N, C-alpha and C positions, 0 to 999 in steps of 0.2 A: 627825267621824272622830277616833278617839283617836290620840295620838302613837305608841303601840305598834303599832297596826294599820298606820299609814302607814309606819313603819320596816320592818315585815314585808313589805309590798307592794314597797317600793323594793328591799329586799335580794333579793326573788324575781326581779327583772328580770335578763335575760341581758345587757342593756346596762349599762355603767357610768354612774353619775349623780353629779354634783357640783353643789351650789348654793352661791352666795355672796350675802351681803346687800349693802346699799348702802354698807357700810364696807369692802367687799372681803374680808370674813372668811368662811371656809368654815362654813356652817351645816348642811350635809347632805352626806354621802358614803356610798355603799352598798358592800356587800362586794366586788362586781365591780370597782369603781373602786380599792378598796384592793389587790386582787390585781394589777391591771394596773400600778398605780403603786408597788407594793411598800411600802405605807404601813399603819400602824395607825391606827384611827379616832381614838384619843385623841391621836395625833401630828398630826392634821389638823384636827379640829373646833375652831373658834374661832380658828384661826391665819390670818394673812393669806395669800391665795391666791398672791401673788407671793412666791417663795422656798420655797413648800411644793410647788406643782405645777410641774414643769419645762415651759418653753416655753408657759406659759398665756397665753391672750388674754381670759380672762373679765373682767378689770378694764377692758380696752379696750372690750369690748361693753357693759359697765356704763356707761361714759362716753358712747359713741356712740349706744347704744340700737338699733344695727343688728344683726340676727341674722346668723350665719354658718352655712351649712349644708354638711354633707358635705365638710369640710376634711380633707385628709390631713396627718398630723403624725407626726414621728419622736419617739419616746421611748426613747432609748438604742438597744437592739437590737430594739425593737418598733416597729411601725407601727400607728397608729390612724386611724380615720375618726371625726370628731367634728362635732357640731352644737352651737352656742352660741346660746341663745335668751333674750332679755331678757324679764323678767316685769314687767308694768306695772299700775299702779292705774287707777281709773276716769278719772283726769285725764290719763293717759298718761305718768306719771312712772315711771321704772325704779326698782324697789325691790329687785330681785334678778336674778341671771343663773343659768340652769341649763345645764350641759353634759351632753350625752348622747353617749357614745362607745363604740367597740367595737374590740377588738384584731383587726386583719386581717392580722397577720404571716403566718399559715399560709395564708390565702386568697390573699394577694399572691404567696407562694411557689408555690402551686398554679397561679395564673394565669400566672406566669413559666414554669413547667414546661409548661403547655398551649401557651404561645406558642412555647417551644422545640420542643415536639413538632410544632407546625404548621410551623415552619421546617424541621425535619428531614424532615417529610412532603413539603414542597415541594421540598426538595433531593433526596430520594429519587425523587420523581416526575420531576424534571428529569434525574437520572442514568438512570433507566429509559427515559425518552423519548429520551435521546441514544444509547442502545445500538443498534447496527446490527441485531442479531438481534431477532426478534419475541418479546415476552414476554406471556403471559397468566396470570392468577392466578384460581383458583377457590376457593370456600369448601368447607366440609365436605360440603355437599350437591351439589357439582359445578356450582354456578352461578358464572358469570364475574363477578368483582368488580373486576378491573383489567386493562387492556391498554395497551400503549405505541403510539407512532406507527408504529414499524416493523411492528407487528402489522397495522395498517390498510393499510400499504403492501404487505405480502405477501398478506394475505387479501382486501383490498378492502373489509373491513367496519369501520365506525367504532365507537369506544368506546360512543357513545350507542346504537347498534343492538344490541350484544352484551351489555353489562353488565346483569346481572340475569337473563339467560337461561341455560338449561342449556348445558354446554360442547359439546353436539352441534351447536350452531348454525353452527359454522364448518367442519364436516366434510363434504367432498364425497365422499370414498371412504375407508373405514376406520371404526374405532370411536373414541369419545372416550377419550382417555388420562387426562383428569382424573377421569372416572367410574371408570375401571379402577383408578387409584391410590387413589381414595376407598374402593374395595372391598378392595384388597389391602394398603393402607398401606405399599407398597414402591415405590421408584423404577422407572421404565421408561426405558431409554436407547436412543437411535438407532432409534426407530420411524419407519417410512416411512408417510406419509399424503398425501392430496391435500386441499387446503383452499381454501375460497372458491369463488365462482362460476366462476373461471377454472381450477379444479382444479389449482392449482399444486403441484408436487412439493416436499415438505418433509421434513426429518429433525427429529424432536422428542425432547427429553429432558424428562421430567416427574419432579419430586421432591416428596415429601410434606412438609407443614409441620407441625411439632409445637411446641406451647407448653405447658411443664410436663407433658410426656409425653402431652398430649391432642391428637389430630388436629384441625387447624384448616383444612385445605385443601391445595392443591397449586399449584406454580408450574411453568409450561412454558416452555422456551426453544426457539424454532422457527427452524430454519436453512433459508434458501431454497437448495435444491439447484441451481437454475439459476445462481445467483451463485457458488456453490462450484465448479461445473463451469467457469464462465467464468474464475475465478481459477486453476483448475488448468491450463486451456489457456494462460493468460498466463504462468504459471510455466514450463510446458514450452517456450513460445516463448522466454522469457528464457534458459532453460538451453541452448537451441540457439544463442542469440546469444553467451552468455558460457560458454564451455566450459572447465571445469576438467578437463583430460584428461591422461592419461599419453600421451606421444608414441607413436603406434602403428607408424610406418613407419621404415625404415632405408634406407640407400643401395641395399641389395639389392632394395628394392621399386620402385626407379626404373628403368623399362625405357627402353632407347634406347642405340644404339651408334654413332650418327652423330657426325660431327666436332663439330657445335654442342652436342649433348647431352653429349659427353665433356668438352668445355671447361667447361660449366656444372657438371657433377658433380665434376670435379677441383677447381674453384674452391671449391665447397661443402665438399668433404672437407678441403681445406687450412685453411679459415677455421674449421671446426668445432672444431679443437683449440685455438683461441684464444678470449679473452673478447670479441673485437671485435664491434661492431654490424654487422649484415648487412642489406642492402637487396635484396630479391628483386624483379626487374622482369620484366614480360612481360604479354601479353594475358590476359584472363580465360580460365580453364579450362586453363591450361598446366601446372598442378601446383605452384604456389608453396607451398601449404600442405604438400604432400608433401615438398618440399625442407626446409621449416622443421622438420618432424618429424625428418627424417633428420639435419639439422645438430645438433639437440638430442641425439639418441640417440648421435651420434658424439663428443659433447663430454664433458668431465669433470663435467657437470651432469646426466647422463642419469638419475641416480637421484633427482633433485629435480623440483619441479613444472614442468610445461609448460602454460602457460595461453594460450588463444587467444581473441581478441576481434575482431569485425568492426567497425571504426570507422564504417562507413557505416550500420550497422544500428541505432545508438542515437542519440537526440537529444543535443545538446551538453551540457545540464545533467546528464543521466544518465551520459554517457560520462565526464565529469569526476569525478563522485562514485564511479563504478565503478573508475576507474583509481587515484585517489588516496585513496579512502575518505572518511569524514567523521567529525567529532567529535560528541559527544553534544549534541543540541539545535541542530545546524547549520542545520536548516531544518524547516519544518512537515512532519510525517509521518516525520521521521528516526527510525531505529531507536534505542531507548533504549540508551545506552552507546556509541553510534557504530558504525561498521562498517569493517573492514579493506578496503583497496582491492586491486585486482588486482596492482598493483606490489608491495605488501607480501606478498600471497599467493605471488608469484613469487620472493620473496627467495631468493637462492642458486640460483635456477633460471632459466627462460627465459620471456619474455613475447613472444608472436607477435601483432603488430598488422597485421591484414589490411586492405587498402584504406586505408592511412594517408593517402593523398592527399585523402581526403574528411573528414579530421579538421578541426574548426573552428579558426580562428585563435587564439581564446582558449585552447582546450585545447592547441594546438600550443605556445603560449608557455609554459604551465606544464610541458609535457612536455620542452621544450627545457631549462628550468632543472633538471629532474631529470637529463637526460643530462650537463649541465655539472657539477652539484654532487653527483650520486649521492645525493640526499636529497629527501624529499617532505614537504609539510605538508598534512595532510588538510583537506578543505573545512570551514571553520569552526574549524579548529585553529590553534594558534600555535607548537607545538613541532615542529621539524624532526626527521626520522628518517632515518638513513643506511641505504641498501639496496644490495645487490649483485645486480643483475638483468641478465641478458644479453638484449638486445633484437634481435629479428628482425622487420623490417618488410617489407611487400609492397605493391605498387601496380601497377595496369595503366594509370595515367595518366602523362602527360608532366609530370613534376615541374618540369623546367626552365621549361616554359611557364607552369605555375602560379606559380612564383617570379616570373617576369617580369610576370605579371598581378596580383601582390600577394595571391594566394590561398594561398600556402604560404611560410612563413618561410625566408629564405635560410640563416640560421644553422642551422635545423633540417635543411634539405636537406644541408648540408655535414656535419653530425653523423651523419646516417643513411647518406650515400653514401660511407662509408669503404670498404666492400667491396661494390660493386654486383655482383650476379650476374644476368645476363640469361638467362631461360629462353625459348627460341625457340618461336614458334607451331608447331603441328603441321605446317602447310603447308611450313615451312622445313626440316623433317626428316622428310618423309613416308616415307622409307625405313625409319623406325623403327615405322611403323604396325602391321605384322604382329606384332612382338614386344609392343608396347603393348596391342594388341587381345587377345592371348592371356593377358596378365596380368590384363586387365579381366575376361575370361571366367571365370577362376578365382574372382575375387571375386564376380561376379554369380551363379555357380553356388551359392556359399555362401548368398547372400542369397535367391535364388529357389528353392533346393532342386532345381536342375536338374543335368544331366550333359552339358552342351554341351562338345564336345572340340575343335572347330576351325571354321575358315571356309573354304569352298571357293574355288578360284582365281578363278572368275567373280565371286563376291561381293567377294572381296578386291580385284580389279581396279577394281570400281566404287568401293570405299572409297578406294583409292589415288588416284583421279582427282577426288575431291571436295576442295574447298579448305579445309574445316573452319574456318569463322569462329568457331565455339565451342570449337575446339581439343579437348583430350583429354576435357573434360567433355561436349562434344557427342558425341564418339565413344562414350563410355560410355552416353549416353542412347540413341544409335542401336542399340548392341548390346543394351541392355536391352529395347528395343521389339522387336528382332528375335527375342529369346528368347521373348517373349510370343507372337509369331506362330507359333512352332514347336509341333509336336505333342509330347506328353510323351516319346515314345520316340525322337524325332529327336536326333541327336548333332552334326550339322554344319550351320552357318548357310549357307544358299544365297541366291542373288540374290532369289528370290521372298519370302524372309523379311524382307528389308531394307525399312524404310519408304521412302516416296518422298523422294528427295534433290534432285530438280530439277537433275540433273547438267548439262543443256545450258545452263541459265541461269548456273549457277555457272562452267561452263567459259568462257562468253563473258565473264563478269566477270573471271575469272582471267587471260585473255589480253589484257586491256587493259593499256596501258603507263602506268605511274605509280607513285607511292610506295605501297607495300603498305598502310601504315596508312591512307592516304586512301581506297584502293580498298575496304578492309574496312569503313571507316566509312560510305562511300556504300552499300555492300551492306547493312549493318546498318540504316541509315536506311530503305532501301527495304523491308526485311522488316517493320520496325515500321509503316510507312505501310500496307503491304498487310494486315497483321494488324488494324490499326485499321479499315480499310475492311471487312474480313470480319466484324468485330464491331460494325459500324455506330457506331464511335466510343466504344464502351464500354471504358474504360481498364482496369477491373478484369478484364473478360473477356479483353482483349488480353494483360495481364500473365500471366494463367493459361495462355493458349495458348503464349506465348513462354517460359514456365517461369522467369520472374523475378518479383521482388517488385514491388508497385505503386510502392514508393519508387524502385527502380531504373529503372522505366519512366519516371517523371517526370523523373529525372535525364537519361535519354537523350533525352527530348522536348526538354528545355532545351538539351542539348549539341548536338543536330542541328538546332535551330531549327524543330522541327516545330510547326506552328500547331495548338494544342489546340482552337481554335474552328473549325477546318476541318470542313466537313460531309463525313464519310467515308461515302459511299453505296456499297452493294455493287454 
């Protein structure tokens, strides 16, 4: 083979080639090697390899006689992969070394990009899988190519089952929105469908996907309507527990002209004009919240917020964060940016704390500091904030006994009990019942759309002889049930409209001698036991019959020492 032909062949190779002889001098270098190394042939041929070729190892292979294959090497801003092969004679002596290498800089960059794309794909997949709403992605033909875990949870169908199939595979009732979007090339929002074997109700938003103005498929976000409805119910329940309201009632709405009621009303009117803390005391159902509204409306804060919260209705952790608010990142699930507490919302207005006797000790301690310093620190926060809030508290419990038992802080009791107002039970001012009943009728007429005008004497006599353990709240319940028993054209409540009140039993209880609070407690305990017996021990059903929450029922079971393991047989 002629030297010219050999040179032509070597220069035609896409790999770079360098050969050195046994004196370590370059005897061959092709065009590709010159391009990669930025050398001219006449600058390399005949020159020692060391000093001419950067980072070379050809001289080392010449000495060792050991080949090196597929070695990665840096040459400035380039990366090469090289193999160094010793050339031996028949006796095994190395007389030359050849290097064959290729510039892989662009290939390496592409590999890194592919690796990054894979990482991004894995990250995107993890994000999609962590999304609570179900997601499905279809190609331009309407075949499913991707679904997340929430999709399987809502539809019951696994990714393995649906991927590659037409998007009709998960539709129980309705038509495939992926196919419709593929046809129309427009988004479809808030469509209602039933999906999966269980025919679950869902709301679906489907959006077309375009790449370089070319339709490539569609993505659907599927919302489980049952979960949305559950959240809506929970939100409504929370709104009932935490009521941001404008005080509706005034002292004109408080009926009663007996001595005890006049004392309570006069005390409330006098304290309303001051910023002093008020403690409303009295049994359940006597109208403590009505008094709180009236006090706020008679104060110089009447045009500011009146916020009401039931301390017994919220767990300790929630009550604390609701009262004092929380800082950004205070706990897992906390709203970004933090949240204002009820005390801050009530600044320059009034905060009404109902059933404060059931506030936990830890929250009592923090609330006491607010009453002392008139400043709060949100949960997870560090910066105190000065507030001007008028506090009205209410309880039906014996706070003095709770203090003695260590269940209520003595210092908080003294801070709250500055102006105690005792609202008497209905039985202690029964002479006010006719007036109270007629005020209630006006309100019930509005609620029920009725035109009941009065209560006849016989029915009124029965109501006057009843001890009313549930007080005004129970009277309102009885009158409401009576109105339901009336014909639409009837205008006066008669005896036969009244629900059964078991007057003989109540009269016997009422004529016993003893402390009224103890007699009422014994009566309430008996009612609870009788109700549990009627419901065969079903506490949920018993709470519903009694018209109280299951939480309140458990509290009363504990208070009265009613054995929850007792077999209540009908």
